[in-house]
FIKOL-887470 format. One line per 5 residues: their letters; for each residue x, y, z of N, C-alpha, C. Coordinates in steps of 0.1 Angstrom, whole numbers. Layout:
BEGIN
a = X:Y:Z:X:Y:Z:X:Y:Z  ...;
//
This chain:
BEGIN
xxxxx = -204:-246:-115:-194:-250:-125:-199:-264:-130  -202:-265:-143:-208:-277:-149:-199:-290:-148  -186:-288:-150:-177:-300:-150:-172:-302:-136  -175:-313:-129:-171:-315:-116:-156:-317:-115  -149:-320:-126:-134:-322:-125:-128:-309:-121;
xxxxx = -133:-297:-126:-128:-284:-122:-128:-283:-107  -140:-286:-101:-142:-284:-87:-133:-293:-79  -131:-306:-83:-123:-315:-76:-108:-311:-76  -104:-307:-88:-90:-302:-90:-87:-290:-82  -96:-280:-82:-95:-268:-74:-94:-271:-59;
xxxxx = -103:-279:-54:-104:-282:-40:-91:-289:-35  -86:-299:-43:-74:-306:-40:-62:-297:-39  -61:-287:-48:-50:-277:-48:-51:-269:-35  -63:-264:-32:-64:-256:-20:-61:-264:-7  -65:-277:-7:-63:-285:5:-48:-288:7;
xxxxx = -41:-290:-4:-26:-292:-3:-19:-280:2  -23:-269:-3:-16:-256:1:-20:-253:16  -32:-255:20:-36:-252:33:-29:-262:43  -28:-274:39:-20:-284:47:-6:-279:50  0:-274:39:14:-269:41:15:-258:51;
xxxxx = 5:-248:50:4:-237:60:2:-242:74  -7:-251:76:-10:-256:89:1:-264:95  7:-273:86:18:-282:91:31:-274:95  32:-262:90:44:-254:93:44:-250:108  33:-252:115:32:-248:129:42:-256:138;
xxxxx = 46:-267:133:55:-276:141:68:-269:143  72:-259:134:85:-253:135:84:-239:143  72:-236:147:69:-223:154:71:-225:169  82:-220:175:84:-222:189:84:-208:197  84:-197:189:85:-184:196:78:-174:187;
xxxxx = 76:-162:193:71:-150:185:80:-147:174  93:-148:176:103:-145:165:101:-154:153  98:-167:156:96:-177:145:83:-173:138  73:-169:145:60:-166:140:60:-154:131  67:-143:135:66:-131:128:76:-129:118;
xxxxx = 88:-134:119:99:-132:109:107:-145:106  101:-156:109:107:-169:105:120:-172:112  122:-167:124:134:-169:131:146:-162:125  144:-153:116:155:-146:109:165:-156:103  159:-166:96:168:-177:91:164:-180:77;
xxxxx = 159:-170:69:154:-173:56:166:-171:46  166:-180:36:175:-178:25:170:-168:15  177:-164:5:172:-154:-5:160:-159:-12  159:-172:-15:147:-178:-22:135:-177:-13  137:-179:0:125:-178:9:121:-164:11;
xxxxx = 131:-155:11:127:-140:12:119:-136:0  124:-141:-12:117:-138:-25:103:-144:-25  102:-156:-20:89:-163:-19:79:-155:-10  84:-150:1:76:-142:10:71:-129:4  80:-123:-4:76:-110:-10:66:-113:-21;
xxxxx = 69:-122:-30:60:-126:-41:47:-131:-36  47:-139:-25:35:-145:-20:25:-135:-16  29:-123:-11:20:-113:-6:18:-102:-17  28:-99:-25:27:-88:-34:20:-92:-47  21:-104:-52:15:-109:-64:2:-115:-60;
xxxxx = -9:-108:-62:-22:-113:-59:-32:-111:-71  -45:-107:-67:-55:-106:-78:-52:-95:-88  -45:-84:-83:-42:-73:-92:-32:-77:-103  -22:-86:-99:-12:-90:-108:-16:-100:-119  -27:-107:-116:-32:-117:-125:-45:-114:-131;
xxxxx = -56:-115:-123:-69:-112:-128:-71:-98:-132  -65:-89:-124:-66:-74:-126:-58:-70:-139  -46:-76:-140:-38:-73:-152:-44:-78:-165  -50:-90:-165:-57:-96:-176:-69:-87:-180  -76:-82:-169:-88:-74:-172:-83:-60:-178;
xxxxx = -73:-54:-173:-68:-42:-178:-63:-43:-193  -57:-55:-196:-52:-57:-209:-64:-59:-219  -74:-65:-214:-87:-67:-222:-93:-54:-225  -92:-44:-216:-98:-31:-218:-90:-22:-226  -77:-21:-223:-68:-11:-230:-54:-15:-233;
xxxxx = -51:-28:-232:-38:-33:-236:-27:-33:-226  -15:-31:-231:-3:-33:-223:-1:-24:-211  -9:-12:-211:-7:-3:-199:-11:-10:-186  -19:-21:-187:-23:-28:-175:-11:-35:-168  1:-35:-174:13:-41:-168:19:-32:-158;
xxxxx = 14:-20:-156:21:-10:-147:21:-15:-132  11:-24:-129:11:-29:-115:23:-38:-113  26:-47:-122:37:-56:-120:50:-49:-122  51:-40:-132:63:-33:-135:67:-24:-122  57:-17:-117:59:-9:-105:63:-17:-93;
xxxxx = 57:-29:-92:61:-38:-81:75:-43:-82  79:-46:-95:93:-50:-97:103:-39:-94  100:-27:-98:109:-15:-95:109:-13:-80  98:-15:-73:98:-13:-59:108:-23:-52  107:-36:-57:116:-46:-51:131:-43:-55;
xxxxx = 133:-37:-66:147:-33:-70:152:-22:-61  143:-12:-59:147:-1:-50:150:-6:-36  141:-16:-32:143:-22:-18:156:-29:-17  160:-36:-27:173:-43:-27:185:-34:-27  184:-23:-35:195:-14:-37:198:-5:-25;
xxxxx = 187:0:-18:189:10:-9:184:7:6  174:-2:7:168:-4:20:171:-17:27  173:-28:19:174:-41:25:186:-42:35  197:-37:32:209:-38:41:207:-31:54  204:-18:54:202:-11:67:191:-16:75;
xxxxx = 180:-20:69:168:-25:77:171:-39:82  177:-48:75:181:-61:80:191:-60:91  201:-51:90:211:-50:100:206:-43:113  194:-37:112:189:-31:124:183:-41:134  181:-54:129:175:-64:138:162:-60:144;
xxxxx = 152:-56:136:139:-52:141:128:-61:136  116:-59:141:105:-67:136:95:-58:128  94:-45:131:85:-36:124:92:-23:120  87:-16:110:92:-4:105:90:7:116  79:8:123:78:17:134:89:16:145;
xxxxx = 94:3:147:105:1:156:117:8:152  119:8:138:131:15:133:131:30:135  119:35:135:117:50:136:118:55:150  117:47:160:115:52:174:128:60:179  139:55:174:152:62:178:152:76:173;
xxxxx = 146:79:162:147:92:155:135:101:157  123:95:159:111:103:160:104:101:173  107:91:181:101:89:194:89:79:194  85:76:206:74:66:208:61:70:202  57:82:203:44:87:198:44:85:183;
xxxxx = 55:88:176:55:86:161:54:71:158  61:63:166:60:49:164:46:44:164  38:48:175:24:44:176:16:49:165  18:62:161:10:68:150:12:61:137  25:58:134:29:51:122:22:38:121;
xxxxx = 23:31:132:17:17:133:2:17:131  -5:26:137:-20:26:136:-24:31:122  -18:42:117:-22:46:104:-19:37:93  -7:31:94:-3:21:84:-12:9:84  -16:5:96:-25:-7:98:-38:-5:91;
xxxxx = -44:8:93:-56:11:87:-55:10:72  -45:16:66:-43:16:52:-42:2:46  -34:-7:53:-32:-21:49:-46:-28:50  -53:-25:61:-66:-32:63:-75:-30:52  -76:-18:46:-84:-16:34:-81:-25:23;
xxxxx = -68:-27:21:-63:-36:10:-67:-51:13  -67:-55:26:-71:-69:29:-85:-71:25  -93:-61:29:-108:-63:25:-110:-64:10  -102:-57:3:-103:-58:-12:-99:-71:-17  -89:-77:-11:-84:-91:-14:-95:-101:-12;
xxxxx = -102:-100:0:-112:-109:3:-124:-108:-7  -127:-95:-10:-138:-93:-20:-134:-99:-34  -121:-98:-37:-117:-104:-50:-119:-119:-50  -115:-126:-38:-116:-140:-37:-131:-144:-37  -139:-136:-31:-154:-139:-31:-159:-138:-45;
xxxxx = -154:-129:-53:-159:-128:-67:-155:-140:-75  -143:-146:-72:-139:-159:-79:-148:-170:-75  -150:-171:-62:-159:-183:-57:-173:-182:-62  -179:-170:-61:-193:-169:-65:-195:-170:-80  -185:-166:-88:-186:-167:-103:-184:-181:-108;
xxxxx = -174:-188:-102:-170:-201:-108:-177:-212:-101  -181:-211:-88:-187:-222:-81:-202:-220:-78  -207:-208:-81:-221:-205:-80:-226:-207:-65  -218:-202:-56:-221:-203:-42:-225:-189:-37  -231:-188:-25:-235:-175:-20:-224:-167:-15;
xxxxx = -225:-154:-14:-215:-145:-9:-210:-148:5  -220:-150:14:-217:-153:28:-208:-165:29  -212:-176:22:-204:-188:22:-190:-186:17  -189:-178:6:-176:-175:0:-167:-167:9  -173:-157:17:-165:-149:26:-159:-158:37;
xxxxx = -167:-167:42:-162:-176:53:-151:-186:48  -153:-191:36:-143:-200:30:-130:-192:28  -131:-180:23:-119:-172:21:-111:-169:34  -119:-165:44:-113:-162:57:-107:-174:64  -113:-186:62:-108:-198:67:-95:-202:60;
xxxxx = -94:-199:47:-82:-202:40:-70:-193:45  -73:-180:47:-63:-171:53:-58:-176:66  -67:-180:75:-64:-185:88:-54:-197:86  -58:-206:77:-50:-218:76:-36:-215:71  -34:-204:63:-21:-200:58:-12:-194:68;
xxxxx = -17:-186:78:-8:-179:87:-11:-181:102  -23:-185:106:-26:-185:120:-17:-195:128  -14:-206:121:-6:-217:128:9:-215:125  12:-212:112:26:-212:108:32:-198:107  24:-187:108:29:-174:108:36:-171:95;
xxxxx = 48:-164:96:55:-159:85:61:-171:77  65:-182:84:70:-194:78:59:-200:69  47:-201:74:36:-206:66:34:-198:54  34:-185:56:32:-175:45:43:-177:34  55:-179:39:66:-181:29:65:-194:21;
xxxxx = 61:-205:28:59:-218:22:48:-217:11  37:-211:15:26:-209:6:30:-201:-6  38:-190:-3:43:-182:-14:52:-189:-24  60:-199:-19:68:-207:-28:60:-215:-37  50:-222:-31:41:-231:-39:33:-222:-49;
xxxxx = 28:-211:-44:21:-202:-53:29:-197:-65  41:-193:-63:50:-189:-73:52:-199:-84  55:-211:-79:58:-223:-89:45:-225:-97  33:-226:-90:21:-229:-97:17:-218:-107  19:-205:-103:16:-194:-112:25:-195:-125;
xxxxx = 37:-197:-123:46:-198:-135:42:-210:-143  39:-221:-137:36:-233:-145:23:-232:-152  12:-227:-145:-1:-226:-151:-2:-215:-162  4:-203:-158:4:-192:-168:13:-195:-180  24:-203:-178:32:-207:-190:24:-215:-200;
xxxxx = 16:-225:-194:8:-234:-202:-3:-225:-210  -9:-216:-202:-19:-207:-208:-13:-198:-219  -1:-193:-217:6:-185:-227:9:-192:-240  13:-205:-238:16:-214:-250:3:-215:-258  -8:-217:-252:-21:-218:-259:-24:-205:-266;
xxxxx = -22:-194:-259:-25:-181:-265:-17:-178:-277  -3:-181:-276:5:-178:-288:2:-187:-299  -2:-200:-296:-6:-209:-307:-18:-204:-314  -27:-198:-306:-40:-193:-311:-37:-181:-320  -27:-173:-317:-23:-161:-325:-13:-164:-336;
xxxxx = -9:-177:-337:1:-181:-346:14:-173:-344  18:-172:-331:30:-166:-327:28:-151:-324  39:-144:-321:38:-130:-317:34:-121:-329  37:-126:-341:33:-118:-353:18:-117:-354  11:-127:-349:-4:-126:-349:-9:-116:-340;
xxxxx = -2:-113:-330:-7:-102:-320:-7:-89:-328  4:-86:-336:4:-74:-343:-6:-72:-354  -11:-84:-359:-21:-84:-369:-35:-81:-362  -37:-87:-350:-50:-86:-343:-51:-72:-337  -40:-66:-333:-41:-53:-325:-31:-43:-331;
xxxxx = -36:-31:-333:-26:-20:-337:-17:-17:-325  -5:-12:-329:5:-9:-318:-1:1:-308  -8:12:-313:-13:22:-304:-28:21:-304  -35:18:-293:-30:19:-279:-26:6:-273  -28:-5:-280:-27:-19:-274:-13:-22:-269;
xxxxx = -3:-17:-275:11:-21:-270:18:-9:-265  11:1:-261:17:14:-256:15:15:-241  26:14:-234:25:14:-219:20:28:-214  21:38:-223:17:52:-218:4:56:-226  -4:47:-230:-16:50:-238:-26:59:-230;
xxxxx = -26:58:-217:-35:66:-208:-28:79:-204  -16:82:-209:-9:94:-205:3:91:-197  14:98:-200:27:96:-193:25:98:-178  19:109:-174:17:112:-160:9:102:-152  -1:97:-158:-9:86:-152:-1:73:-150;
xxxxx = 6:69:-160:14:57:-160:25:58:-149  32:70:-149:43:71:-140:37:72:-125  26:78:-124:20:79:-110:16:65:-105  11:56:-114:8:42:-110:21:35:-106  31:36:-114:44:29:-111:50:35:-99;
xxxxx = 50:48:-97:56:54:-85:49:50:-72  35:49:-73:27:45:-62:31:31:-57  34:22:-67:38:8:-63:52:8:-57  61:16:-62:75:17:-57:74:21:-42  67:32:-40:66:37:-26:58:27:-17;
xxxxx = 48:21:-23:40:12:-15:48:0:-10  56:-6:-20:64:-18:-16:74:-14:-6  80:-2:-7:91:2:3:85:7:16  72:8:17:66:14:29:57:4:37  55:-8:31:45:-17:37:52:-28:46;
xxxxx = 47:-29:58:52:-38:68:54:-52:62  44:-57:55:44:-71:50:56:-74:41  59:-65:32:70:-68:23:83:-66:30  84:-56:39:96:-53:46:99:-64:57  88:-71:61:89:-82:70:97:-93:64;
xxxxx = 96:-95:51:104:-105:44:119:-101:45  122:-88:44:136:-84:45:141:-86:59  133:-84:69:137:-87:83:140:-101:85  134:-110:77:135:-125:80:148:-131:74  155:-123:66:167:-129:59:178:-133:69;
xxxxx = 185:-144:65:196:-149:74:206:-139:76  209:-131:65:219:-120:65:214:-109:57  220:-98:58:216:-86:49:218:-90:34  228:-98:31:230:-102:17:219:-111:12  215:-120:20:203:-129:16:191:-120:14;
xxxxx = 188:-110:23:177:-102:21:177:-94:8  189:-88:5:191:-81:-8:189:-90:-20  194:-102:-19:193:-111:-31:178:-115:-32  171:-117:-21:157:-120:-22:149:-109:-28  152:-96:-25:145:-85:-32:148:-85:-47;
xxxxx = 161:-87:-50:164:-87:-65:158:-98:-72  157:-110:-66:150:-121:-72:136:-119:-74  129:-112:-65:115:-108:-66:113:-99:-78  122:-89:-79:122:-79:-90:123:-86:-103  130:-97:-104:132:-105:-116:120:-113:-120;
xxxxx = 114:-119:-110:103:-129:-112:89:-123:-114  87:-111:-109:73:-105:-110:69:-101:-124  77:-94:-132:72:-89:-145:67:-100:-154  73:-112:-155:68:-122:-165:53:-126:-161  50:-125:-149:36:-128:-145:26:-118:-151;
xxxxx = 30:-105:-151:22:-95:-157:22:-96:-172  33:-100:-178:33:-102:-193:24:-113:-197  25:-125:-190:16:-136:-194:2:-133:-192  -2:-126:-181:-16:-123:-178:-21:-113:-189  -12:-104:-193:-16:-94:-204:-19:-101:-217;
xxxxx = -11:-111:-221:-13:-119:-233:-27:-126:-233  -30:-131:-221:-43:-138:-220:-54:-128:-221  -53:-116:-215:-63:-106:-216:-65:-102:-231  -54:-100:-238:-55:-96:-253:-62:-108:-261  -58:-120:-258:-64:-131:-265:-79:-132:-263;
xxxxx = -84:-129:-251:-98:-130:-248:-105:-118:-255  -98:-106:-256:-104:-95:-262:-106:-98:-277  -96:-105:-283:-97:-108:-297:-108:-118:-300  -110:-127:-291:-119:-138:-294:-133:-137:-287  -134:-130:-276:-146:-128:-268:-148:-114:-264;
xxxxx = -149:-104:-273:-149:-90:-270:-162:-86:-262  -172:-95:-262:-185:-91:-256:-185:-95:-241  -175:-102:-235:-176:-106:-221:-173:-95:-212  -176:-97:-199:-173:-87:-189:-158:-88:-187  -151:-76:-186:-136:-76:-186:-130:-84:-175;
xxxxx = -136:-84:-163:-130:-91:-152:-130:-106:-153  -138:-111:-162:-140:-125:-165:-130:-130:-175  -121:-122:-180:-112:-126:-190:-103:-138:-186  -96:-137:-175:-88:-148:-171:-96:-161:-167  -106:-159:-158:-113:-171:-154:-120:-178:-166;
xxxxx = -126:-171:-175:-132:-177:-187:-122:-183:-196  -110:-178:-197:-100:-184:-205:-97:-198:-200  -96:-199:-186:-93:-212:-180:-104:-222:-183  -117:-218:-182:-128:-227:-184:-129:-231:-199  -126:-222:-208:-128:-225:-222:-116:-232:-229;
xxxxx = -104:-230:-224:-93:-235:-231:-84:-245:-224  -86:-247:-211:-77:-256:-204:-84:-269:-200  -77:-280:-200:-82:-293:-195:-87:-291:-181  -99:-297:-177:-104:-295:-164:-95:-297:-152  -86:-308:-154:-77:-311:-143:-67:-299:-141;
xxxxx = -61:-295:-153:-52:-283:-152:-59:-270:-149  -71:-269:-154:-79:-257:-152:-83:-255:-137  -86:-266:-131:-89:-265:-116:-77:-261:-108  -64:-266:-112:-52:-261:-106:-50:-246:-108  -53:-241:-120:-52:-227:-123:-61:-219:-114;
xxxxx = -74:-223:-114:-84:-216:-105:-79:-216:-91  -75:-228:-86:-69:-229:-72:-58:-220:-70  -49:-219:-80:-37:-210:-79:-42:-195:-79  -52:-191:-87:-57:-178:-86:-63:-174:-72  -70:-184:-67:-76:-182:-54:-64:-180:-43;
xxxxx = -54:-189:-45:-43:-188:-36:-36:-175:-37  -34:-170:-49:-28:-157:-51:-35:-146:-44  -48:-146:-45:-56:-135:-38:-55:-137:-23  -58:-150:-18:-59:-152:-4:-45:-151:3  -35:-156:-4:-21:-154:2:-17:-140:4;
xxxxx = -21:-131:-5:-18:-117:-4:-26:-111:8  -38:-115:10:-46:-111:21:-40:-116:34  -35:-129:34:-29:-135:46:-16:-127:50  -8:-124:40:5:-117:43:2:-103:48  -8:-96:43:-11:-83:48:-17:-84:62;
xxxxx = -25:-94:64:-30:-96:78:-19:-98:88  -9:-106:84:2:-109:93:10:-96:96  12:-87:85:19:-75:87:12:-66:97  -1:-65:97:-9:-57:106:-7:-63:120  -9:-76:121:-8:-83:134:5:-81:141;
xxxxx = 16:-81:133:29:-79:139:31:-65:144  26:-55:137:27:-41:142:18:-40:155  6:-45:154:-3:-44:166:4:-51:178  10:-62:176:16:-69:187:28:-62:193  38:-58:184:50:-53:188:49:-38:191;
xxxxx = 41:-30:184:41:-16:186:30:-11:195  20:-19:196:9:-15:205:9:-23:218  7:-36:216:6:-45:228:18:-45:237  30:-48:231:42:-49:239:48:-35:243  44:-25:236:49:-11:239:40:-4:249;
xxxxx = 27:-5:247:18:3:255:9:-5:265  7:-17:262:-2:-25:271:5:-34:280  15:-42:276:22:-51:284:37:-51:281  44:-42:286:58:-40:283:67:-52:287  62:-60:297:70:-71:302:64:-84:297;
xxxxx = 58:-84:285:51:-96:280:62:-107:277  58:-119:281:67:-131:279:66:-134:264  74:-143:259:74:-147:245:61:-154:242  56:-162:251:43:-169:249:32:-159:248  32:-149:257:21:-139:256:22:-131:243;
xxxxx = 34:-128:238:35:-121:226:30:-129:214  34:-142:214:29:-152:204:14:-152:204  8:-153:216:-7:-153:218:-13:-140:212  -7:-129:215:-12:-116:210:-11:-115:195  -1:-121:189:0:-122:174:-12:-129:168;
xxxxx = -15:-141:174:-25:-149:168:-39:-143:171  -41:-137:183:-53:-130:185:-55:-118:176  -44:-111:173:-45:-100:163:-49:-105:149  -44:-116:145:-48:-122:132:-63:-124:132  -68:-130:143:-83:-133:143:-91:-120:144;
xxxxx = -86:-110:151:-93:-97:152:-94:-90:139  -83:-90:132:-82:-83:119:-92:-90:109  -92:-103:109:-100:-111:100:-115:-110:104  -118:-109:117:-132:-107:121:-137:-93:116  -129:-83:117:-133:-70:112:-135:-70:97;
xxxxx = -126:-77:90:-126:-78:75:-139:-85:71  -143:-96:78:-155:-104:75:-167:-95:77  -168:-87:87:-179:-78:90:-181:-68:78  -169:-62:74:-170:-52:63:-175:-58:50  -170:-70:47:-174:-76:35:-189:-80:35;
xxxxx = -193:-86:47:-207:-90:48:-217:-78:47  -212:-66:51:-221:-55:49:-220:-49:35  -214:-56:26:-214:-53:12:-209:-39:9  -197:-36:14:-191:-23:11:-182:-24:-2  -188:-30:-12:-180:-32:-25:-175:-19:-31;
xxxxx = -184:-10:-32:-180:3:-39:-170:10:-31  -171:10:-18:-162:18:-9:-148:11:-11  -147:-2:-10:-134:-8:-11:-128:-6:-25  -135:-7:-35:-129:-5:-49:-125:9:-50  -132:19:-45:-129:33:-46:-116:36:-38;
xxxxx = -113:29:-27:-102:32:-18:-90:23:-20  -91:13:-29:-81:3:-30:-67:9:-34  -68:18:-44:-55:24:-48:-50:34:-38  -60:40:-31:-56:49:-20:-49:42:-9  -51:29:-7:-45:21:3:-29:22:1;
xxxxx = -25:19:-11:-11:19:-14:-5:33:-12  -12:43:-16:-8:57:-15:-6:61:-1  -16:57:7:-15:61:22:-3:55:29  0:42:25:11:36:32:24:44:29  25:49:16:37:56:12:38:69:19;
xxxxx = 26:77:20:27:90:26:30:89:41  27:78:47:29:77:62:44:74:64  49:64:57:62:58:60:74:63:51  72:64:38:83:65:29:93:77:32  88:89:32:97:100:34:104:100:48;
xxxxx = 96:98:59:103:97:72:114:86:72  111:74:65:121:64:65:133:68:57  131:73:45:142:78:36:151:89:43  144:97:51:151:108:58:161:102:68  157:92:75:165:85:85:178:80:78;
xxxxx = 175:73:67:187:67:60:196:77:54  191:89:50:200:99:45:207:108:55  198:113:65:203:122:75:209:116:88  204:104:90:208:97:103:206:105:115  216:108:123:215:115:135:210:130:133;
xxxxx = 211:135:121:206:149:119:191:149:115  185:138:116:170:137:113:163:146:123  154:156:118:146:164:127:135:156:134  136:155:147:128:146:155:113:149:154  109:161:155:95:165:156:88:163:142;
xxxxx = 96:163:131:91:163:118:84:150:115  89:139:121:83:126:118:69:124:121  65:128:134:51:126:138:42:135:130  46:147:128:37:157:121:35:152:106  46:148:100:45:143:86:36:131:85;
xxxxx = 37:121:95:29:109:95:14:112:96  11:123:102:-3:126:104:-8:135:93  -1:146:90:-5:156:80:-6:150:66  5:143:61:6:138:48:-6:129:44  -10:119:52:-21:111:48:-34:118:48;
xxxxx = -36:128:58:-48:136:58:-49:144:45  -38:150:41:-39:158:28:-42:149:17  -37:137:16:-40:127:6:-54:124:5  -60:120:17:-74:116:18:-83:128:14  -81:140:19:-89:151:16:-89:154:1;
xxxxx = -78:154:-5:-77:157:-20:-83:146:-28  -82:134:-23:-88:123:-31:-103:123:-30  -109:127:-18:-123:127:-16:-129:139:-23  -123:151:-21:-129:164:-25:-125:166:-40  -115:160:-46:-111:161:-60:-109:176:-63;
xxxxx = -101:183:-55:-98:197:-57:-89:200:-68  -81:190:-72:-71:192:-82:-69:180:-91  -64:182:-103:-62:171:-113:-48:164:-110  -40:170:-101:-27:164:-98:-30:152:-89  -23:141:-91:-25:129:-84:-22:131:-69;
xxxxx = -31:127:-60:-30:130:-46:-17:124:-40  -12:113:-46:1:108:-41:12:118:-42  13:126:-53:24:136:-54:22:147:-43  10:151:-41:7:161:-31:9:157:-17  5:144:-14:8:139:-1:23:138:2;
xxxxx = 30:132:-8:45:131:-7:51:145:-6  46:154:-14:51:168:-13:49:174:1  38:172:7:35:177:20:45:171:30  47:158:29:57:152:38:71:157:36  75:159:24:88:164:21:90:179:26;
xxxxx = 80:187:24:80:201:29:82:202:44  74:193:51:74:193:66:88:189:71  93:178:66:106:174:70:117:183:67  117:189:54:127:199:50:126:211:59  114:216:61:113:228:70:119:226:83;
xxxxx = 115:215:90:121:212:103:136:211:103  141:205:92:155:203:91:163:216:91  158:226:84:164:239:83:162:247:96  150:245:102:148:252:115:158:247:125  160:234:126:169:228:135:184:232:132;
xx = 187:233:119:200:237:115:203:251:120  193:260:120:196:274:124:197:274:140;
//
């Protein structure tokens, strides 16, 4: 980067946020504090935790890129995420918070047994792990493009940032970083949107520069494709340990519900602002590589001091998402594997130690994958990650909430294994034009429904 002011401003932003994450360790006295913030979060902290991990590279850089290529249909990620949070607040937040649990597999043990809990934890962890690797790769792309450093150095910088966000402060550190990230995103994207609208001479200029179809049509790639993308996000949000961990952290069920609703309200504007930036860059720089739309806007149109903060915020967005997902896996590994299968009588200190070791283990594996340059594999399986989480958890979880004690016990384990296998096979073999998400969810529904009627007879 030619202007050193960008570098200085970016580094200072990252240092401040990392300090907040590390400094939060002073309030961590137990495994409960580390994994769910001591169950003492207000609605705003719950929302910060959800947004901190849900709004990452896809919501900002990815949405601007999609808008640059095809217009407003790139907003489906943030729209789907918002609908997922709304569903979470309406139907899941209260029963999950009142259950006083740490992980989703813990909630399922009463209805499906220990084996199902273990299977759910392992398969969900694998699905989330794929997404973490993608987040690291996204951060590496930002570092190598803007700062002209090598991939290996960028990988280690990214992993160190993730460690600083959660290794010491756990979920509290993640929430604090999420709060700062949300404020910075709104501030920097608002400034950027003001510049965009000024460049277009208001919203009317957008209509002059771009025809309504396809640029302002949410369904320009087909209704079924758009709905599948939104549906995948709804299911993924309601099935991912990381986002539900925020619900578990609420002071009361009401605080958790409000936090989910607040997230649903705050996420869409980020997608709208990123979309406007993508359209602006398409109108003025149609020859650039699409993924560079947002970073190049920052360099070309923002003061270096503010631009550095924006770049730092984008890096934080990507890294914080990876950090939250890492914490979600670590909590499941500690609670559902270590404390259930390895050391049932683990003390609180031992459990806290296992949480931190799990964080390091997950990030070590992530580092190895990225260093072996599995870019194409990660990009190919990124969307599958969200789908897999849904096929493992969503239907078994909804079944418990609907049927309660009438839940067919054997159906859970079989569904958790068969549904993701069906999804993977159909995705890899491409045997049908129907979205694998629908078929995986259909398989899960058929298995549970079949067992329900067999038990009823």
